C-alpha positions as semicolon CSV with decimal commas, in nm:
position;residue;x (nm);y (nm);z (nm)
1;M;8,032;10,253;13,471
2;Q;8,363;10,156;13,502
3;S;8,333;9,919;13,202
4;M;8,141;10,178;13,014
5;L;8,391;10,407;13,030
6;V;8,681;10,136;12,909
7;G;8,472;10,052;12,646
8;S;8,414;10,443;12,536
9;L;8,783;10,414;12,555
10;V;8,865;10,143;12,327
11;V;8,610;10,301;12,057
12;A;8,736;10,613;12,056
13;L;9,076;10,489;12,039
14;A;9,005;10,296;11,707
15;Q;8,822;10,561;11,579
16;S;9,140;10,760;11,580
17;V;9,374;10,512;11,463
18;G;9,154;10,455;11,187
19;A;9,122;10,817;11,103
20;Q;9,493;10,804;11,126
21;N;9,480;10,534;10,860
22;V;9,239;10,670;10,583
23;S;9,462;10,703;10,265
24;K;9,489;11,052;10,090
25;L;9,327;10,859;9,799
26;D;9,034;10,852;9,980
27;A;9,017;11,203;10,091
28;P;8,711;11,413;9,901
29;V;8,888;11,654;9,628
30;R;8,754;11,961;9,735
31;D;8,589;12,227;9,510
32;E;8,581;12,171;9,123
33;F;8,798;11,861;9,017
34;R;8,878;11,879;8,642
35;I;9,155;11,730;8,428
36;D;9,258;11,647;8,061
37;N;9,043;11,395;7,928
38;P;9,274;11,090;7,817
39;L;9,021;11,012;7,528
40;G;9,142;11,129;7,179
41;R;9,480;11,204;7,283
42;S;9,834;11,067;7,206
43;P;9,920;10,726;7,378
44;C;10,205;10,906;7,514
45;S;10,036;11,189;7,674
46;F;9,871;10,987;7,997
47;W;10,133;11,131;8,192
48;N;9,966;11,480;8,152
49;V;9,638;11,330;8,299
50;L;9,815;11,162;8,589
51;A;9,962;11,468;8,675
52;Q;9,708;11,693;8,687
53;L;9,498;11,451;8,912
54;A;9,808;11,437;9,138
55;Q;9,813;11,836;9,168
56;R;9,479;11,873;9,213
57;A;9,414;11,600;9,476
58;H;9,758;11,645;9,603
59;V;9,851;11,245;9,617
60;L;10,176;11,120;9,533
61;V;10,171;10,900;9,199
62;G;10,432;10,713;9,005
63;F;10,398;10,647;8,609
64;E;10,558;10,398;8,387
65;N;10,484;10,472;8,039
66;T;10,457;10,209;7,753
67;P;10,807;10,116;7,573
68;D;10,742;10,357;7,319
69;C;10,701;10,674;7,525
70;W;10,955;10,894;7,685
71;P;10,878;11,096;7,979
72;R;10,688;11,418;7,899
73;G;10,662;11,745;8,112
74;G;10,284;11,832;8,258
75;R;10,063;12,098;8,150
76;V;9,834;12,332;8,289
77;L;9,471;12,241;8,200
78;A;9,375;12,512;7,945
79;S;9,025;12,668;7,981
80;G;8,807;12,581;7,722
81;E;8,950;12,251;7,629
82;G;8,728;11,922;7,624
83;A;8,817;11,858;8,028
84;L;8,688;11,522;8,200
85;D;8,495;11,670;8,490
86;L;8,574;11,410;8,799
87;T;8,384;11,672;9,068
88;G;8,243;11,528;9,347
89;M;8,521;11,202;9,312
90;T;8,816;11,121;9,577
91;A;9,138;11,027;9,392
92;R;9,122;10,637;9,408
93;Q;8,770;10,680;9,210
94;A;8,941;10,890;8,957
95;L;9,234;10,658;8,898
96;D;8,983;10,372;8,867
97;H;8,777;10,581;8,596
98;L;9,088;10,701;8,456
99;V;9,216;10,319;8,360
100;A;8,879;10,218;8,291
101;L;8,920;10,487;7,990
102;N;9,272;10,357;7,912
103;S;9,296;9,964;7,957
104;T;9,646;9,992;7,881
105;Y;9,727;10,056;8,255
106;R;9,638;9,937;8,553
107;W;9,682;10,084;8,917
108;Q;9,744;9,965;9,277
109;E;9,845;10,147;9,596
110;I;10,199;10,079;9,733
111;D;10,296;10,215;10,070
112;G;10,089;10,549;10,013
113;V;10,200;10,626;9,650
114;A;9,953;10,533;9,352
115;V;10,166;10,316;9,115
116;I;10,030;10,375;8,775
117;R;10,183;10,095;8,523
118;P;10,118;9,944;8,190
119;V;9,938;9,627;8,272
120;A;10,182;9,390;8,111
121;A;10,456;9,562;8,345
122;W;10,340;9,459;8,655
123;D;10,395;9,079;8,587
124;D;10,692;9,085;8,383
125;P;11,031;8,947;8,555
126;T;11,246;9,138;8,322
127;N;11,099;9,485;8,353
128;M;11,358;9,730;8,467
129;L;11,131;9,811;8,783
130;H;11,155;9,492;8,928
131;R;11,516;9,499;8,918
132;P;11,665;9,423;9,299
133;T;11,796;9,756;9,464
134;T;12,024;9,695;9,754
135;A;11,981;9,905;10,071
136;F;12,102;10,312;10,083
137;N;12,088;10,567;10,317
138;V;12,108;10,952;10,189
139;A;12,070;11,223;10,417
140;N;12,001;11,606;10,342
141;A;12,074;11,549;9,963
142;H;11,895;11,672;9,649
143;V;11,677;11,435;9,480
144;H;11,867;11,427;9,167
145;E;12,190;11,320;9,404
146;V;11,957;11,063;9,559
147;L;11,840;10,925;9,205
148;H;12,254;10,871;9,153
149;V;12,281;10,640;9,459
150;L;11,947;10,470;9,356
151;L;12,072;10,391;9,002
152;Q;12,406;10,235;9,162
153;A;12,228;10,035;9,378
154;V;12,056;9,879;9,129
155;T;12,151;9,522;9,056
156;P;12,331;9,559;8,754
157;S;12,400;9,890;8,811
158;L;12,204;10,110;8,592
159;F;12,423;10,437;8,664
160;D;12,538;10,620;8,329
161;P;12,837;10,865;8,452
162;H;12,816;11,218;8,359
163;T;12,878;11,558;8,462
164;D;12,569;11,757;8,618
165;H;12,549;12,116;8,484
166;K;12,251;12,141;8,701
167;L;12,034;11,949;8,959
168;S;11,698;12,057;8,855
169;S;11,504;12,254;8,572
170;H;11,503;12,546;8,773
171;G;11,168;12,654;8,633
172;A;10,981;12,920;8,779
173;R;11,069;12,935;9,157
174;D;10,840;13,037;9,442
175;R;10,539;13,082;9,195
176;R;10,696;13,319;9,020
177;L;10,641;13,347;8,616
178;S;10,936;13,413;8,398
179;S;10,900;13,776;8,200
180;K;10,859;13,550;7,891
181;Y;10,549;13,354;8,039
182;I;10,389;13,659;8,120
183;R;10,401;13,806;7,793
184;M;10,283;13,519;7,672
185;I;9,983;13,508;7,865
186;E;9,937;13,851;7,773
187;Q;9,956;13,798;7,407
188;W;9,674;13,520;7,450
189;E;9,431;13,773;7,618
190;K;9,481;14,047;7,329
191;N;9,427;13,771;7,085
192;G;9,057;13,697;7,249
193;R;9,215;13,332;7,418
194;R;9,080;13,225;7,738
195;T;9,350;13,196;7,982
196;N;9,310;12,964;8,282
197;P;9,205;13,098;8,557
198;S;9,489;12,951;8,803
199;A;9,754;13,058;8,524
200;R;9,624;13,419;8,544
201;T;9,613;13,413;8,942
202;L;10,009;13,272;8,890
203;M;10,081;13,603;8,682
204;D;9,949;13,853;8,924
205;E;10,111;13,694;9,199
206;A;10,420;13,725;8,998
207;L;10,391;14,090;8,874
208;A;10,325;14,153;9,262
209;A;10,649;13,953;9,379
210;C;10,845;14,119;9,098
211;G;10,696;14,483;9,083
212;S;10,766;14,471;8,673
213;L;10,794;14,242;8,373
214;A;11,138;14,261;8,370
215;C;11,122;14,003;8,676
216;D;11,258;13,662;8,560
217;G;11,206;13,395;8,831
218;P;11,462;13,143;8,680
219;N;11,708;13,374;8,743
220;D;11,657;13,443;9,118
221;L;11,880;13,249;9,327
222;S;11,738;13,357;9,645
223;S;11,391;13,143;9,546
224;P;11,504;12,805;9,500
225;A;11,231;12,521;9,349
226;L;11,056;12,312;9,539
227;I;11,186;12,035;9,344
228;D;11,525;12,153;9,517
229;A;11,418;12,083;9,855
230;L;11,673;11,848;10,039
231;V;11,554;11,512;10,155
232;T;11,681;11,208;10,370
233;V;11,614;10,845;10,224
234;A;11,656;10,559;10,434
235;F;11,598;10,254;10,196
236;P;11,583;9,930;10,310
237;G;11,626;9,712;10,012
238;G;11,372;9,572;9,774
239;T;11,299;9,663;9,424
240;M;11,366;9,959;9,184
241;L;11,023;10,055;9,192
242;D;11,034;10,003;9,586
243;A;11,311;10,260;9,579
244;L;11,149;10,515;9,356
245;N;10,851;10,509;9,573
246;A;11,078;10,544;9,894
247;V;11,251;10,888;9,730
248;T;10,859;11,029;9,671
249;R;10,778;10,960;9,999
250;A;11,074;11,121;10,127
251;H;11,013;11,450;9,930
252;Q;10,641;11,427;10,018
253;S;10,551;11,703;9,740
254;A;10,764;11,498;9,424
255;I;10,578;11,242;9,203
256;W;10,781;11,013;8,952
257;Q;10,773;10,911;8,615
258;V;10,970;10,665;8,398
259;G;10,994;10,617;8,022
260;Y;11,197;10,464;7,696
261;L;11,387;10,518;7,421
262;G;11,531;10,251;7,247
263;N;11,731;10,062;7,510
264;R;11,753;10,376;7,774
265;A;11,533;10,488;8,035
266;D;11,485;10,809;8,190
267;I;11,358;10,902;8,522
268;E;11,157;11,241;8,590
269;L;11,093;11,384;8,933
270;S;10,823;11,641;8,910
271;T;10,631;11,850;9,183
272;L;10,268;11,884;9,341
273;D;10,316;12,264;9,267
274;F;10,301;12,251;8,861
275;W;10,577;12,559;8,869
276;G;10,798;12,374;9,134
277;G;11,031;12,229;8,865
278;Q;11,140;11,891;8,773
279;S;11,499;11,689;8,789
280;G;11,551;11,391;8,551
281;I;11,838;11,125;8,499
282;P;11,920;10,895;8,214
283;T;11,964;10,506;8,279
284;A;12,253;10,324;8,110
285;P;12,173;10,151;7,843
286;L;11,925;9,806;7,973
287;V;12,029;9,494;7,825
288;L;11,681;9,383;7,644
289;P;11,574;9,037;7,669
290;Q;11,623;8,854;7,331
291;T;11,319;8,723;7,154
292;R;11,301;8,416;7,005
293;R;11,256;8,347;6,643
């Protein structure tokens, strides 16, 4: 009898540990799961698709654009557009499906973050994200300030001294919408254009919170954007990619994107809440490898 009880406890403990180790990427995405269809869109718009997936499945992602693409902001899936229906899939299955549709990219899970990069970037020793990055510790800081420290920790440093007029986009806050956006949606509806139901819900919430079209979320300093949540990051050292993932995990609602323009790169952090704001920082000029003639 005692051996049976011990055996039962061992099985129960194993099941409990296994449940705790299940990745969020393998959790079923509830209800309807629709995102932009990447086929037929601009080669530089793949981030929109990934941002929608991350926000819908609530998973952490990191994305590196191809060398000719600058970071882009995400966009809400508009009703009536040709969407990709992933209903019934997990986030992992959805990511597998997306890279099958666009063979430019390959993805892998790294410490709980789904990292999507150009295939060639993964094995390129000169790639910026492979640069060694020394350990750093930042406590109760804005993610933009953490990015300052991160870029200075990269070897050689990628920090470009600058003056920050603001630390984030300070977009719509606390799920409020600016009066300009509300008027835009109302005009669409007058013209007979179908409005994304989620956007309509947000507009209703904004009106309920503000009481009139005069309310403008970005000017309300009492409601900070989600991207402005303070974080504590203890990075033990590794690559620049590892450091970006550490920032994302520390925030828990931020996802990162890297893009390029000429010999510069730009890092953008946005949130799993579409209206949560974003924060970005350019790097110092990159020393590009010389090509042999």
